[in-house]
C-alpha positions as CSV (number, residue, x, y, z in Angstrom):
1,M,25.7,62.2,33.3
2,R,23.3,59.7,32.8
3,T,25.5,57.4,31.2
4,V,27.4,57.4,34.0
5,L,25.1,57.1,36.3
6,R,23.6,54.1,35.0
7,V,27.1,52.5,34.5
8,I,27.5,52.8,38.5
9,G,24.1,51.8,38.7
10,Y,24.5,48.7,37.0
11,V,28.0,47.9,38.3
12,L,26.8,48.1,41.9
13,I,23.5,46.1,40.9
14,F,26.1,43.2,39.8
15,G,28.3,43.6,42.7
16,A,25.2,43.2,45.2
17,A,24.2,40.2,43.5
18,V,27.5,39.2,43.7
19,N,27.9,39.5,47.6
20,A,24.2,38.0,47.8
21,L,26.0,34.8,45.8
22,L,29.1,35.0,48.3
23,A,26.9,35.4,51.6
24,A,24.4,32.2,50.2
25,I,27.7,30.1,49.7
26,A,28.9,31.1,52.9
27,L,25.7,30.6,54.6
28,Y,25.9,27.2,53.2
29,V,29.6,26.6,54.2
30,V,28.7,27.4,57.8
31,G,25.5,24.7,57.3
32,M,27.7,21.7,56.5
33,N,29.6,22.1,59.2
34,G,26.5,22.4,61.7
35,F,27.0,25.7,62.0
36,A,29.7,24.9,64.3
37,E,31.4,28.0,63.2
38,P,29.2,30.9,62.3
39,G,31.9,33.5,62.9
40,L,33.9,32.2,60.0
41,S,36.1,35.3,59.0
42,V,36.2,36.8,55.1
43,E,39.9,36.0,55.0
44,T,39.3,32.3,56.1
45,F,36.4,31.9,53.8
46,M,38.3,33.4,51.0
47,H,41.4,31.1,51.5
48,D,39.7,27.7,52.2
49,H,36.5,28.0,50.3
50,T,36.7,30.9,47.4
51,P,40.8,30.4,46.5
52,F,39.5,32.3,42.8
53,L,39.0,35.6,45.3
54,G,42.5,35.7,47.0
55,W,43.5,38.8,45.1
56,A,40.9,40.8,46.8
57,K,43.1,40.8,50.0
58,S,46.0,42.2,48.4
59,A,44.3,44.7,46.3
60,A,42.2,45.7,49.8
61,E,45.6,46.2,51.3
62,A,46.9,48.5,48.5
63,I,43.5,50.4,48.6
64,L,42.4,50.8,52.0
65,P,44.6,52.1,55.0
66,A,45.8,48.7,57.0
67,N,43.6,48.6,59.7
68,V,40.4,49.1,57.8
69,A,41.4,46.5,55.6
70,S,42.4,44.0,58.6
71,F,39.2,45.0,60.1
72,F,37.4,43.9,56.8
73,F,38.8,40.6,56.6
74,A,38.7,39.9,60.4
75,A,34.6,40.3,60.3
76,P,32.1,37.3,60.1
77,A,31.5,36.4,56.4
78,L,27.8,36.2,57.4
79,V,27.5,39.8,58.5
80,V,29.6,41.4,55.8
81,F,28.4,39.8,52.4
82,P,25.1,40.6,53.5
83,A,25.5,44.0,54.5
84,R,27.8,44.7,51.4
85,A,24.7,43.3,49.3
86,I,22.2,45.5,50.9
87,V,24.2,48.3,50.5
88,A,25.6,48.0,47.0
89,G,21.8,47.1,46.3
90,L,20.4,50.3,47.3
91,L,23.1,52.9,46.0
92,G,23.0,51.1,42.7
93,S,19.0,51.4,42.6
94,W,19.5,54.9,43.9
95,A,22.0,55.6,41.0
96,L,19.7,53.8,38.2
97,K,16.8,56.0,39.4
98,A,18.8,59.5,39.1
99,A,19.8,58.3,35.9
100,R,15.8,58.2,35.0
101,G,15.9,61.9,36.0
102,G,12.4,61.9,36.9
103,K,11.5,61.0,33.5
104,P,8.5,58.6,33.0
105,R,9.7,55.2,31.7
106,A,9.1,53.7,28.2
107,A,7.1,50.1,29.0
C-alpha cells in the first residue's frame, strides 16, 4: 500500500508542478496582452498557446460528463490552473505523508 501511495503522491506532485507551469504561462500570455483578456478560457489557452495539449479536451470529454467537461474548458485559465495546482499539491503531499506511515524519516 505504501508503494501505491508513493506513486500517487509523486504523480500528483508532478501534476501540480505542470499545472503551476501552465498557470505561469497563462499569466504571461494575459500579461503580454496588457491584461485586456483576464478571463482567457482554458479551451482558448490550450488551442492558441499550448496546442500540444489539444488531446486533453477529447480525453476529458471521453472521461467526464459532457457538462463538466464543457464547464472546465469554458472556465478562466487563471482560476483553473492555480486551483488544480493547489489541490494536486495538497493531495500529493497527503499521499506521501500517509505512505511514510508515521515513521520518522531517515535524514
